[in-house]
NUKOLBA-519044 format. One record per atom (N, C-alpha, C): x, y, z; residue in three letters. Coordinates in pm, whole numbers, plus 32768, in hexadecimal, padded with zeros to 4 digits. Last residue first. Example, Ala and Ser with C-alpha at 12.3 -4.5 7.8 and 13.67 -1.06 7.14 Angstrom:
2
85057F1F82C4ser 85577F9682CAser 850A80038313ser 85277DC7830Cala 84CE7E3E830Cala 85287EB6830Cala 
% end
This chain:
359
6B10B9CF2115unk 6B4EBA3F20CBunk 6BE5BA3520D3unk 6A57B8AF20E9unk 6AC4B8EF2134unk 6B05B95A20DEunk 68F6B8C820A6unk 697EB8A1207Funk 69E7B8EF20CDunk 67E1B87E2106unk 683EB8DB2144unk 68CCB8B12122unk 675EB7BC206Bunk 671AB83D2084unk 6779B8A620BAunk 6813B6EB2074unk 67F1B7281FF3unk 67B4B7B22004unk 6814B6AD2182unk 6891B6D92145unk 6877B71D20C0unk 670BB65E21A3unk 673BB6D221ECunk 67BBB70921ACunk 6709B57B2104unk 66B4B5EC20DFunk 66E3B66C2124unk 67BDB4DE2195unk 67DEB504210Dunk 678CB57C20DEunk 6732B4BC2283unk 67B2B5012286unk 67DAB53121FBunk 6656B42A2225unk 663FB4AE2261unk 66C1B4FF2264unk 66D7B34321D2unk 6697B396216Eunk 667DB42321A4unk 672EB2E522CDunk 6791B3062266unk 6755B36121FCunk 663CB2B8234Dunk 669AB31A2384unk 6701B346231Eunk 65D6B1ED22ACunk 6590B26D22B4unk 65EBB2DB22E9unk 6691B12522DEunk 6684B15A2256unk 663EB1E22258unk 6666B0FC23F0unk 66E9B12923C3unk 66E1B1662338unk 655EB0A123F1unk 6581B11D2436unk 6606B1562408unk 6580AFB22364unk 652BB01A232Cunk 654BB0A1236Cunk 6625AF282419unk 6657AF472393unk 6605AFB72352unk 6578AF0F24F4unk 65F5AF5B2503unk 662CAF84247Bunk 64B3AE6D2484unk 648FAEF324B4unk 650CAF4A24C1unk 654FAD872451unk 650BADCD23E3unk 64E9AE5C240Bunk 65A0AD3B254Funk 6605AD6024EBunk 65C6ADB1247Bunk 64A3AD0025B9unk 64F3AD6A25F5unk 655FAD9B2594unk 645CAC292515unk 640BACA22514unk 6459AD18254Dunk 651FAB71255Eunk 651DABA224D5unk 64CCAC2324CAunk 64CEAB482669unk 6554AB7D264Bunk 6559ABB825BEunk 63D0AADA2643unk 63DDAB58268Cunk 6464AB9A2670unk 6417A9F025BCunk 63C6AA552578unk 63CFAADC25BDunk 64A5A970268Bunk 64E8A992260Dunk 649CA9FE25C2unk 63DDA94B274Bunk 6452A99D276Cunk 649AA9CB26EDunk 6334A8A026B8unk 6303A92126EAunk 6376A97F270Aunk 63DCA7C6268Bunk 63AEA8142619unk 637AA89D2645unk 63FCA7692791unk 6470A79A2746unk 6444A7F226D2unk 62F4A71B27CDunk 6336A781281Eunk 63ACA7BF27D2unk 62C7A6592706unk 626CA6CB2712unk 62ADA73C2761unk 6391A5A02734unk 6391A5EC26B7unk 6337A66726C1unk 633CA53B282Bunk 63BDA5812821unk 63C0A5D827A3unk 6248A4C527DBunk 624AA52F2840unk 62CBA5802836unk 62A0A4032725unk 6247A46E26F8unk 6248A4E32759unk 6333A36227D4unk 6379A3A72767unk 6323A41B2733unk 6262A2FF2875unk 62CCA35128AFunk 6318A3A02846unk 61D4A26A27B6unk 6193A2DB27F9unk 61FBA3382835unk 6298A1A9277Dunk 626AA2022713unk 6227A27E274Funk 62A8A12B2876unk 631EA16A283Dunk 62F5A1D027D3unk 61A6A0C3288Aunk 61D4A12728ECunk 624EA17228B8unk 61B1A00A27B8unk 6151A07927B1unk 6179A0E82812unk 626C9F592820unk 628D9FA427A7unk 6231A01D2798unk 61D79EF528F9unk 62589F382910unk 627E9F8E2898unk 60FC9E772883unk 60E79EF228CFunk 61689F3D28E7unk 61439DFE2732unk 613B9DF127C4unk 612C9E792807unk 60769DDD2612unk 60E99E1E2652unk 60D79E1926E9unk 5F9F9D7A2583unk 5FF39D1B25CBunk 606E9D57260Cunk 5EE99E202517unk 5F4F9DEC24BBunk 5FB09D8E2500unk 5E5E9E7125F2unk 5E1A9E172595unk 5E7C9DD92531unk 5F249F1C2659unk 5EFD9EA326A3unk 5EB69E3F2648unk 5F279FE22593unk 5F9E9F9125A8unk 5F7E9F1225F6unk 5E25A04F25AFunk 5E4EA0112530unk 5EC79FB52543unk 5E34A0B226B7unk 5DD2A04C2693unk 5DFAA0032614unk 5F01A174269Eunk 5F11A10226F8unk 5EB2A09126D6unk 5E88A22325E6unk 5F06A1E125C4unk 5F1BA166261Cunk 5DAAA274267Eunk 5D97A22E25FEunk 5E14A1E325D7unk 5E28A2F4275Dunk 5DCEA281276Funk 5DBDA23026F0unk 5EBCA3C026E0unk 5F01A35C2733unk 5EA9A2E02744unk 5DE5A445265Bunk 5E57A4102611unk 5E9EA3A42661unk 5D3CA4962729unk 5D0BA43526C7unk 5D7DA3F72678unk 5DE7A54F27A7unk 5DB3A4DA27F0unk 5D86A46E278Eunk 5E09A60526D2unk 5E7CA5BF270Bunk 5E53A5432757unk 5D07A66826ADunk 5D46A61B2641unk 5DBEA5CC2674unk 5CF4A6ED27A1unk 5C97A67E2784unk 5CCFA6282714unk 5DBDA7AE2774unk 5DCAA74D27E2unk 5D70A6D527C9unk 5D56A842269Funk 5DD3A7F9268Eunk 5DE6A78E26F9unk 5C79A8B52716unk 5C64A85426AAunk 5CE2A804268Dunk 5CEBA96527D1unk 5CA7A8ED2800unk 5C92A8872790unk 5E37A9DF27B6unk 5DABA9E5278Dunk 5D6AA96027ACunk 5F4DAAAE2821unk 5F05AA312816unk 5E75AA4727EEunk 6022AB6928FAunk 5FFDAB402873unk 5FB2AABC2877unk 6074ABA629FCunk 6055AC1329A1unk 6028ABEB2917unk 617BAAB62A56unk 6106AB092A6Cunk 60EDAB6D29FDunk 6238A9FD2A2Bunk 6266AA7A2A66unk 61F4AADE2A79unk 61C0A93829A3unk 61E1A9182A2Dunk 6211A9952A77unk 60B9A99628CBunk 6146A9A828F1unk 615BA9892984unk 5FECA8BE2818unk 5FF6A915288Dunk 6089A91D28B8unk 5FD8A8062747unk 6004A88E2729unk 600BA8ED279Eunk 5FA3A6FB2777unk 5F3CA74C2737unk 5F5EA7DD2724unk 6077A6A6280Dunk 6075A6802780unk 6010A6D42733unk 601FA7072903unk 6096A74128C4unk 609BA7212830unk 5F3CA6612927unk 5F30A6F3292Bunk 5FA7A73628E6unk 5FACA55F291Cunk 5F49A58828B8unk 5F3CA62028B3unk 6054A56429FCunk 608CA54B2977unk 602CA57B290Bunk 5F98A5872AC7unk 5FF9A5F12AADunk 6037A5E02A24unk 5F0DA48F2AAFunk 5EC8A50F2AA3unk 5F29A57E2A7Eunk 5FD2A3CF2ADAunk 5F89A3D02A5Cunk 5F46A4562A44unk 6018A4112BE0unk 607CA41F2B76unk 603AA4212AEDunk 5F34A3D52C71unk 5F5FA4602C6Aunk 5FC5A4762BFBunk 5F19A2C12C74unk 5EC8A30E2C15unk 5EF7A39E2C06unk 5F9DA2302D36unk 5FE7A2552CBDunk 5F99A2AA2C5Aunk 5E7DA18F2DA7unk 5F0BA1A82DBEunk 5F52A1C52D39unk 5D6BA15C2DA3unk 5D9FA1CC2D53unk 5E32A1EC2D6Eunk 5D5BA0C32EE5unk 5D1AA0E62E66unk 5D5BA1612E27unk 5DB9A0762FD9unk 5E1CA0892F6Eunk 5DDCA0A52EE7unk 5CDDA04F307Dunk 5D36A0BF309Aunk 5D9BA0DA302Dunk 5BADA0092FCCunk 5C2D9FDF3006unk 5C84A05A301Dunk 5A839F9F2F61unk 5ABDA00B2FB0unk 5B3A9FD62FF5unk 59E09F452E3Funk 5A509F232E95unk 5A839F9F2EDCunk 59649F4D2D44unk 59229F0F2DB8unk 59879EE72E22unk 59CC9FDF2C7Aunk 5A0E9F602C94unk 59D19F152D0Aunk 5916A0B62C7Eunk 593BA0772C00unk 59769FEC2C15unk 590BA1082D89unk 5896A0CA2D4Bunk 58BCA07E2CCCunk 5A10A1702DA9unk 59DCA1072E02unk 5967A0BD2DC2unk 5A17A2392CE8unk 5A77A1CB2CE1unk 5A44A1542D34unk 5956A2EA2D51unk 593FA2A62CD0unk 5998A22A2CC3unk 59DCA3382E3Aunk 5958A2F72E43unk 593BA2AB2DC3unk 5AC0A3AF2DC9unk 5ACDA33B2E21unk 5A4BA2F02E31unk 5A58A4872D40unk 5A96A41C2CF3unk 5AA5A39E2D47unk 5A0BA51C2E22unk 59A6A4EC2DC5unk 59DCA4792D71unk 5B0EA5512E89unk 5AABA5072ED8unk 5A3DA4CD2E81unk 5B76A5E72DB9unk 5BB4A5662DD9unk 5B58A5102E2Dunk 5AD3A6C52DD1unk 5ACBA6742D57unk 5B0BA5EC2D6Cunk 5B25A7222ECFunk 5A99A6FC2EB8unk 5A8CA6A32E3Dunk 5C36A7582EA2unk 5C0FA6F42F03unk 5B80A6C42EEDunk 5C20A8222DDFunk 5C68A7A72DC1unk 5C40A7382E21unk 5B9AA8E82E6Funk 5B5BA8AC2DFAunk 5B9CA8272DD6unk 5C66A9212F29unk 5BE6A8EE2F58unk 5B9BA8A92EE6unk 5D26A9862E7Aunk 5D43A90A2EC3unk 5CC3A8CD2EFDunk 5C9FAA6F2E22unk 5CC3AA062DC3unk 5CE2A9822E0Aunk 5C8BAB072F0Cunk 5C12AAD82EC9unk 5C30AA662E6Aunk 5D9AAB402F35unk 5D51AAEF2F97unk 5CD3AAB52F58unk 5DCBABEA2E5Eunk 5E0BAB672E62unk 5DC5AB0A2EC5unk 5D29ACC52EADunk 5D14AC822E2Cunk 5D50ABF52E2Eunk 5D97AD132FA0unk 5D0EACDF2F9Dunk 5CF2AC932F1Cunk 5E9AAD662F46unk 5E89ACFB2FA7unk 5DFDACBE2FA2unk 5E65AE3A2E91unk 5EAAADC22E65unk 5E91AD4D2EC3unk 5D89AF0A2E3Bunk 5DA5AEC72EBAunk 5DE1AE3F2E9Aunk 5DF0B0102D6Bunk 5DC3AF852D72unk 5DE9AF4B2DF9unk 5E58B10F2D47unk 5DDDB1002D92unk 5DA7B0732D9Dunk 5F4FB12E2CE1unk 5EE0B1582C8Aunk 5E59B13F2CCCunk 5FF4B0BF2D97unk 5FEEB1512D96unk 5F82B1852D38unk 5FCAAFAF2D54unk 5FA5AFE22DD9unk 5F95B0792DD7unk 6039AFA42C54unk 5FAAAF872C68unk 5F78AFBE2CECunk 6144AFD82C8Eunk 60FAB0382C3Eunk 6063B0232C4Eunk 6176AEEB2D1Dunk 6188AF6D2D5Dunk 6139AFD82D11unk 6146AE1E2C67unk 60EAAE2C2CD8unk 60FBAEB12D20unk 6144AE012B21unk 6190AE4E2B84unk 6136AE6B2BFBunk 60C6AD282A9Funk 612DAD752A5Bunk 6184ADC32ABDunk 600DACC92B5Bunk 6074AC702B27unk 60E5ACB92AE2unk 5F6DADAC2B7Eunk 5FB8AD762BF0unk 602AAD1D2BBFunk 5F00ADC22A7Cunk 5F53AE2F2AB2unk 5FA8ADFE2B27unk 5E6CACD92A6Bunk 5EDFACEB2A11unk 5F3CAD582A46unk 5DB1AD192B33unk 5E05ACA22B41unk 5E81ACAC2AE8unk 5D2CADF62AD0unk 5D82AE082B45unk 5DDEAD902B5Aunk 5C94AD872A08unk 5D05ADDB29E1unk 5D64ADF22A57unk 5BD7AD062AACunk 5C32ACB82A59unk 5CABAD082A2Eunk 5B58ADE72B1Bunk 5B9CAD862B72unk 5C00AD342B22unk 5AE6AE652A3Bunk 5B57AEA52A80unk 5BA2AE452ADCunk 5AA5AD68293Bunk 5A80ADB529B2unk 5AFBADFA29EEunk 5AE4ACB72870unk 5A89AD242852unk 5A5EAD7628CCunk 5B88ABDE28B3unk 5BA7AC29283Aunk 5B51ACA72824unk 5B30AB7129AAunk 5BBFAB86298Funk 5BD6ABE9291Eunk 5A17AB672998unk 5A57ABB02A06unk 5AE7ABD129E4unk 59FBAAC628B3unk 59C3AB4D28B5unk 5A08ABA12921unk 5A77A9DB290Funk 5AABAA212899unk 5A7AAAB12896unk 59D5A99029E8unk 5A62A9B129FFunk 5A9CAA00298Aunk 58E3A95E295Aunk 58E9A9C329C5unk 597AA9EF29DDunk 5933A89128ADunk 5902A90F2876unk 590BA97F28DEunk 5975A7CE296Bunk 59DDA7FF2910unk 59B2A88528D2unk 587CA79B29E1unk 58E7A7D82A31unk 5954A81229D8unk 57FBA7282903unk 57C3A79F2944unk 5830A7E82993unk 58A1A64C28D4unk 5893A6B3286Dunk 585CA73428A9unk 587AA5BD29C8unk 58FEA5EF29A2unk 58F3A65F293Bunk 576BA57829CAunk 579CA5DC2A2Aunk 5827A6112A06unk 578AA4CB28DAunk 572CA53C28E0unk 5757A5A2294Aunk 5839A3FE290Aunk 5865A46828B0unk 5806A4E028B2unk 57B6A343299Dunk 580CA3A029E8unk 583DA412298Funk 573EA29A28E6unk 56EEA307291Funk 5744A36E2967unk 5816A24227D1unk 57E6A234285Cunk 579AA2B0288Bunk 57BFA1F12689unk 57FAA25926DFunk 57C1A24F276Cunk 5757A15725C2unk 57BAA1182619unk 57F8A178267Dunk 55ECA18C25B0unk 5677A1B02590unk 56D6A15E25E8unk 54EBA15A2605unk 5505A1552576unk 5593A176254Eunk 5500A220272Aunk 54B1A1C326D7unk 54D0A1CF2642unk 563EA22D27B5unk 55D2A27F277Eunk 5584A226271Dunk 5679A1152892unk 5698A168281Eunk 5622A1C227FDunk 56D9A0C429E6unk 5678A0D22979unk 56ADA12C290Bunk 5772A0B42AC5unk 57A0A0662A51unk 5746A07729D7unk 56E8A14C2B7Bunk 5773A1712B5Eunk 57A7A12A2AE1unk 55F9A0BD2B87unk 55F9A1432B4Eunk 5687A16D2B26unk 564D9FD82C0Aunk 561C9FCC2B81unk 561DA0542B3Bunk 5688A0462D02unk 56F5A00C2CB3unk 56CA9FFB2C21unk 5581A0912D4Aunk 55E9A0F62D3Aunk 5660A0C12CEAunk 54F39FA62D5Aunk 54C3A00D2CFFunk 552BA0792CE6unk 557B9F142E1Eunk 55879EEC2D92unk 55599F592D32unk 56399F9F2F21unk 55B49F912EE3unk 55BF9F792E4Cunk 57569ECF2F71unk 571A9F512F56unk 56939F3D2F12unk 584E9E282FF6unk 57BC9E212FF8unk 57819EAD2FEAunk 595D9E2A3015unk 592A9E112F8Eunk 58929E112F86unk 5A789E9630B1unk 59E79E9630BAunk 59AF9E8D302Dunk 5B9C9DE73117unk 5B559E3630B2unk 5AC09E2C30CDunk 5CCB9DE531E0unk 5C469DB731BAunk 5C089E143152unk 5DB59E3F3243unk 5DBC9DF531C5unk 5D349DC33196unk 5D3C9F6A32D0unk 5DA49F0232CEunk 5DAA9EC03245unk 5C85A03532EAunk 5C559FB232BCunk 5CBE9F4332C1unk 5D11A108335Eunk 5C84A0F5337Funk 5C52A06A3359unk 5E11A10232EFunk 5E00A0E6337Dunk 5D6FA0CA33A3unk 5DE1A15231EBunk 5E0CA0C73203unk 5DF8A0A23295unk 5D9AA25E3222unk 5D3FA20431D9unk 5D62A17331F3unk 5E7DA2C232A3unk 5DFDA2C032EAunk 5D9EA25C32A8unk 5F39A2A531D3unk 5F4BA25D3250unk 5ECBA25532A0unk 5ED2A358311Aunk 5ED8A2C930F7unk 5EE8A2763176unk 5EF5A44531A6unk 5E6EA41A3183unk 5E6AA385315Funk 6017A44231BFunk 5FBDA44D3232unk 5F32A4163212unk 6082A43730BBunk 609CA3C83119unk 6039A3CA318Dunk 6012A528305Eunk 6003A4AC3011unk 6015A434306Cunk 6076A5DD3112unk 5FEBA5B33122unk 5FC9A53B30CBunk 6181A5EF30ADunk 6165A5C43136unk 60D7A5933148unk 6153A64A2FADunk 619DA5CC2FBEunk 6181A595304Aunk 60D6A7372FEDunk 6083A6CC2FB5unk 60CEA6462FACunk 61ADA7D03059unk 6132A7B730A4unk 60EAA73E3070unk 626AA7DA2F89unk 628CA79A3008unk 620FA7753056unk 61CFA8632EC6unk 620FA7E32EA7unk 622DA7972F27unk 6185A9532F3Funk 611EA8EF2F25unk 615AA8662F05unk 6243A9D6304Funk 623AA9B62FC0unk 61D6A9452FA8unk 618EAA91314Eunk 61E7AA253124unk 61D9AA0A308Eunk 60EEAB4D31CEunk 6152AB7B316Eunk 61B4AB103143unk 6013AB473273unk 6096AB2932B0unk 6107AB533253unk 5F5CAB9931A9unk 5F62ABDB322Bunk 5FE9ABC5326Eunk 5F8AAB0230BDunk 5F6CAB9130B5unk 5F76ABDA313Aunk 5FD7A9F93107unk 601AAA403099unk 6005AAD730A5unk 5F34A9AD31DAunk 5FC6A9A231EAunk 6010A9F2317Funk 5E36A9DA3164unk 5E5FAA2331DDunk 5EF8AA2231EBunk 5E33A9203092unk 5E30A9AF3076unk 5E5CAA0330ECunk 5E32A82D3123unk 5EA0A84E30C8unk 5EA7A8E430B0unk 5D39A85331A0unk 5DB3A84531F2unk 5E2EA863319Eunk 5C8FA85330C6unk 5C9DA8CE3114unk 5D18A8CA316Cunk 5CA8A7463079unk 5CD9A7AE3020unk 5CECA8333069unk 5C2CA6D4315Cunk 5CB8A6B4313Eunk 5CF5A71B30E0unk 5B2CA73C313Aunk 5B7AA76231B0unk 5C0FA746319Aunk 5AE6A6B3304Eunk 5AECA745304Funk 5B3FA77930C4unk 5AE4A5AA30A6unk 5B43A5D4303Funk 5B54A66A303Bunk 5A0DA5C0315Bunk 5A93A59A318Cunk 5AFEA5C33127unk 5942A5F830A4unk 5965A65D3108unk 59F0A6403142unk 5936A5033023unk 5963A5782FD7unk 598BA5EA3035unk 58D3A46F30F7unk 5957A44D30C1unk 598EA4C1306Eunk 57D8A4E53114unk 583AA4F33181unk 58C7A4D13151unk 5764A4903022unk 5776A520303Dunk 57DDA53530ABunk 5763A379304Aunk 57AFA3B32FDCunk 57CAA4482FF4unk 56B8A35C3125unk 5744A3303130unk 579AA37030C4unk 55CDA3BA30AFunk 5606A4013121unk 569AA3DE3131unk 55A5A2F62FE5unk 55B8A3842FC2unk 55F6A3D53033unk 558AA2043088unk 55FFA21D3035unk 560FA2AF300Cunk 5536A22531E2unk 550CA21F3156unk 557FA24630FBunk 5603A17732D2unk 55D2A1F4329Aunk 559EA1DE320Cunk 5675A08E3334unk 55E4A0943327unk 55ACA11732F3unk 577FA05C3330unk 5745A08333B2unk 56AFA09633ACunk 57B2A0393225unk 57AF9FC1327Bunk 57719FE03303unk 57BAA14531DDunk 5751A0EF31A7unk 5742A07231FDunk 589EA1943268unk 581EA1D23289unk 57A8A1813253unk 5963A0F331ECunk 594BA0EB327Dunk 58C1A12332A1unk 5955A14130D9unk 593DA0B73105unk 591AA0AD3198unk 5990A25430E8unk 5914A22630A9unk 58F1A19A30D9unk 5A8FA2493158unk 5A21A28531A4unk 599AA25D316Cunk 5B1AA1D23082unk 5B10A18C3103unk 5A9DA1C43155unk 5AFFA2A12FC7unk 5ACCA21A2FAAunk 5AB8A1CC302Bunk 5B87A36E3041unk 5AF6A37C302Funk 5AB5A2F7300Cunk 5C8AA2FD3035unk 5C4DA31C30B6unk 5BB5A32A30A9unk 5CB7A2E72F1Eunk 5CB7A2702F73unk 5C72A2882FF8unk 5CA9A3F92EDAunk 5C4EA3992E9Cunk 5C44A31B2EF2unk 5D81A4522F6Eunk 5CFCA4802F95unk 5C91A4262F55unk 5E4BA3D82EDBunk 5E37A3AE2F66unk 5DAFA3DC2F9Aunk 5E34A4682DF0unk 5E15A3D82DEEunk 5E00A3A32E7Cunk 5E81A56E2E46unk 5DFAA5532E14unk 5DD6A4BE2E16unk 5F73A5CD2E9Aunk 5F28A57B2EFAunk 5EA2A54C2EC4unk 5FFDA6802E04unk 6021A5F22DF3unk 5FCEA5962E4Bunk 5FC6A79B2D6Cunk 5F85A74C2DD5unk 5FA0A6B82DB9unk 606DA8D62D3Bunk 6055A84B2D15unk 6013A8032D8Bunk 6091AA1D2C9Funk 608EA9C42D12unk 6075A9362CE0unk 6070AADB2BD7unk 60F9AAB12BFCunk 60FDAA652C81unk 5F74AAFA2B7Bunk 5FA1AB5A2BE0unk 602CAB382C17unk 5F60AA1B2AD9unk 5F68AA9E2A98unk 5F97AB092AFAunk 5F3AA9572B9Aunk 5FBEA95F2B5Bunk 5FCDA9E42B10unk 5E2BA98B2BDFunk 5E95A9932C44unk 5F1EA9A52C02unk 5DA2A95E2AF1unk 5D9FA9E42B2Cunk 5E10A9F52B91unk 5DD5A84B2AD2unk 5DFEA8AB2A6Bunk 5E06A9382AA6unk 5D55A7E02BAEunk 5DE7A7D92BA7unk 5E1DA83B2B3Funk 5C45A7F92B75unk 5C82A8562BD5unk 5D1AA8532BD2unk 5C52A72E2A96unk 5C16A7B42A8Aunk 5C4FA8152AF2unk 5CBBA63C2AE5unk 5D0EA6912A8Funk 5CD5A71E2A81unk 5BECA5BC2B64unk 5C51A5FE2BB8unk 5CAAA6592B65unk 5B59A5602A82unk 5B1CA5B52AE7unk 5B84A6032B36unk 5C12A4BF29F7unk 5BD9A53529B7unk 5B9FA5952A1Dunk 5C3AA3F82AB8unk 5CAAA44C2A8Eunk 5C77A4CB2A4Eunk 5B3BA37F2AC9unk 5B76A3C22B3Funk 5BE9A41F2B1Aunk 5B22A32B29ACunk 5AC9A38D29EBunk 5B04A3CC2A69unk 5BB9A2612942unk 5BF0A2E8293Cunk 5B9EA34E2989unk 5B1AA1802960unk 5B9AA18529A7unk 5BD2A21329ACunk 5A43A1C728B8unk 5A2EA1AA2946unk 5AB0A1B92995unk 5AC3A1DD27C1unk 5A8CA2552800unk 5A6EA23F2894unk 5B0FA0CC279Aunk 5B72A1372796unk 5B3EA1B227DFunk 5A1EA04127A2unk 5A80A02B280Cunk 5AEAA0982810unk 59A4A0B226B6unk 5964A0B6273Aunk 59CBA0A927A9unk 5A56A07725E7unk 5A35A1022606unk 59FDA10D2693unk 5A4B9F5F25F4unk 5ACA9FA52606unk 5AB3A036262Cunk 59449F2825B6unk 59739F0C263Dunk 59F79F53265Aunk 59379F6124A4unk 58F69FBD2504unk 59249FA62593unk 5A6E9F2E23F7unk 59FC9EF5243Funk 59BD9F5D249Bunk 5B519F7D237Bunk 5AD79FBF2351unk 5A5A9F882396unk 5C109ED123DEunk 5C139F5C240Eunk 5B929FA623E9unk 5C1E9DCF2380unk 5BB69DEE23E4unk 5BB99E7E2415unk 5D739DEB231Eunk 5CF79D9C2324unk 5C9E9DC82399unk 5DFE9F012288unk 5DF29EBB2308unk 5D6E9E6E230Cunk 5E009F8C2192unk 5E639F2321A9unk 5E519ED22229unk 5D3EA0512172unk 5D6BA00820FBunk 5DBF9F8D211Dunk 5D1CA0BC226Dunk 5CA8A0822229unk 5CD2A02A21B4unk 5E21A11F2296unk 5DEEA0B122E9unk 5D76A06D22A8unk 5E29A1EF21D8unk 5E86A17F21CDunk 5E55A106221Cunk 5D5AA295223Funk 5D53A25F21B6unk 5DAEA1E521A7unk 5DBDA2CF2340unk 5D3CA28B2330unk 5D33A24B22A7unk 5EAAA3572303unk 5EAFA2DB234Funk 5E2FA28A233Eunk 5E3CA439227Eunk 5E94A3DD2236unk 5E9CA356227Dunk 5DB1A4B6234Funk 5D68A48722D9unk 5DBAA421228Bunk 5E8EA4F023F6unk 5E22A4982425unk 5DD4A45F23AFunk 5F15A5A72353unk 5F55A5262374unk 5EEEA4C223A4unk 5E57A6792353unk 5E7DA63722D6unk 5EBDA5AF22EEunk 5E57A6BB2460unk 5DDCA68B2424unk 5DF9A64223A1unk 5F62A7112473unk 5F36A69D24C1unk 5EB5A6642488unk 5F58A7F423CBunk 5FB0A78423AAunk 5F87A70523F4unk 5EA7A8992454unk 5E80A86623D1unk 5ED6A7EF23A8unk 5F4DA8C62535unk 5ECAA8872545unk 5E99A84B24C1unk 6023A94E24CBunk 603AA8C72500unk 5FB6A87D2510unk 5FCBA9F12394unk 5FD8A9EB2425unk 5FF4A95C2450unk 5F65AA5F2297unk 5FF2AA4522B5unk 600AAA4C234Bunk 5E4DAA9522A3unk 5E81AA1D2260unk 5F10A9FB2288unk 5E21AB7F2340unk 5DC7AB0C2347unk 5E0AAA8D2315unk 5EE8AC34230Bunk 5ECBAC172397unk 5E73AB9C23A6unk 5ED2AC4121F7unk 5F49AC012230unk 5F33ABDE22C3unk 5DE3ACC921DFunk 5DECAC4121A9unk 5E66ABF821DFunk 5E1EADC52257unk 5DC0AD682297unk 5DCFACDA2264unk 5F80AE1F2262unk 5EFAAE1E2224unk 5EA3ADB22262unk 6021AE7223A0unk 601AAE2C2321unk 5F8EAE3522E5unk 6017AED92497unk 6061AF292436unk 605AAEEA23ACunk 5FA5AE2C2546unk 5F4CAE8524FFunk 5F95AEE824A6unk 607FAD9F25BBunk 6027AD5C255Cunk 5FD5ADC02509unk 613EADEC2672unk 6143AE2A25F0unk 60D9ADF7258Eunk 615DAE4827B4unk 6114ADE62764unk 60FDAE2326DBunk 628BAE7D2867unk 621FAEB12815unk 61E0AE4227C3unk 6301AE8B29A9unk 62F4AE352934unk 627AAE6328E6unk 63D4AF6C2A4Aunk 634AAF512A21unk 634DAEF929A5unk 649AAFA52B64unk 6490AF692ADFunk 63FFAF472ABFunk 6490B0DD2BFEunk 6464B0532C0Bunk 6458B0172B80unk 657EB1C52C76unk 652DB1942C07unk 650EB1012C1Bunk 6589B2BD2D63unk 65A3B22F2D4Bunk 6545B1FF2CDCunk 661FB3FD2D4Bunk 65A8B3A82D45unk 65D0B3192D25unk 669EB5162DE2unk 66BCB48F2DB0unk 663DB43D2DB4unk 66AAB6662D8Dunk 665AB5FE2DCDunk 667CB5782D8Dunk 676BB77D2DD3unk 6755B7072D7Dunk 6709B69F2DCBunk 6741B8D82DDEunk 673DB8582E26unk 671FB7E72DC7unk 6812B9EB2DACunk 67AFB9912D70unk 67B4B9092DB5unk 
% end
């Protein structure tokens, strides 16, 4: 008789659908973040001066718009157990390209489209290094973070371009008529709906979770892992390019150091919103709530007179707690599943002993 040795690959299982529907909806990290966001808003409205001003809502959403936009593809990337740390540098690079091309005399729409193309190419470069060359995304995007930022700063040096068509800067700062909500929220909502439908209701979205849970199993089930990840990095670059154009118009300023540090805010919000840093888990509504929670908390604290250093500390603590809590919940879930299996095995052994008593 011939024995065949097989190599077993550890598989992480996603247990969410083993629970009743009401528990899957209400007893989740996403629901908890939404609840905390609502609590922060209520407390801020009751205790922070001027927090209920329409201007507060306007400036808050304007500032959060680039983060919200980039958080959409970042969510998909982290679900596949990858990461993109170069997004803020792509924002800066596309901002510089917008300024240079506009200054060169190109019509602003053409300059904006070319700047988005530059962001898309930068994302494709990241995707090529990760999926074709086979380098870790963490190492790749740390390198391109410095590379793209260096190119942006090198193109303009310490100077800034501030001369942009007034009709476009006014549009970037405009609100939806009769509301304090910026116009930029319209394309964001449309994009958020598209990303949510793709992630949660299409085979492509399900393939992202499969890749994050176990890329080897996903590959053998017919998913093109490399092409899927490459597509996500291209999307990330394109969205970062679009955010860079908006950032330039909003502040009427094209500089190589625009959006420095934004990547940390984006990743913090995505993780806080319930996306697992280990891949395979997350929902877009939780991420949007995470972005709004960090932004709302920061805005309330600034209005209350808290310094930026303290706000950064609080944001860092929230990020650490989100990662630790995810790991703790996963550990508890594993213990629970193991305990249930042990009890079932014990009951099965008892039934077998009862059915076949020892003579």
